[in-house]
C-alpha angles and dihedrals in degrees: 000000000000094000096061091046091052091046093050091046092051091048091051090049092050091050093049091049092050091048091051090052092047092078113118120230089254091056091047092051090048090053091048092048092051090051091048090051089055091049091048092052090049092048091049089053089050091051091050092048094046091046090052089050090051092050090049091051091050090051090051091051092049092048092049092047090053090050091048091050090051091049091050092051090050090049091052091048092051091048090050090052092046094246099142094171092055091045090052090051094050090046090057091048090051092052090049090053090049089055091050090050091053091049092049091048090056089050089049091051090052091047091051090049090051090051091050092049093047089048090052092050090049092050092049093049091049091052093048091047090051091051092047090050090053091049091047093051092048091049090050090053095251122128 
């Protein structure tokens, strides 16, 4: 009983392999182009997401810079009035904002790098898709 099952299984495997190899070059290029289109859509989504992250980081930096400027003005006002305790407080707040700005600038640098990398992947996929489309059209007899 085992021998016929093994024989049928091996015949099915041989048929499936021969069907997989029966694809014409045009069909293979079509399959590759479809996969590249999916990759391109995913890369475009990555670019949009990374660009949004970069815009968010820039907004954080601008907000923190405005807060730091306000803290520095308050510190100067307190110094002008002779309120050393208040000036010391606003000086600490200003330094804290400076630390947050540095952190946000690092985040922005990473976001910009992500945008650049996603852009490069997208460009490469577009180029490969273009080349595959040319090969497909030539294989199909179109010029």
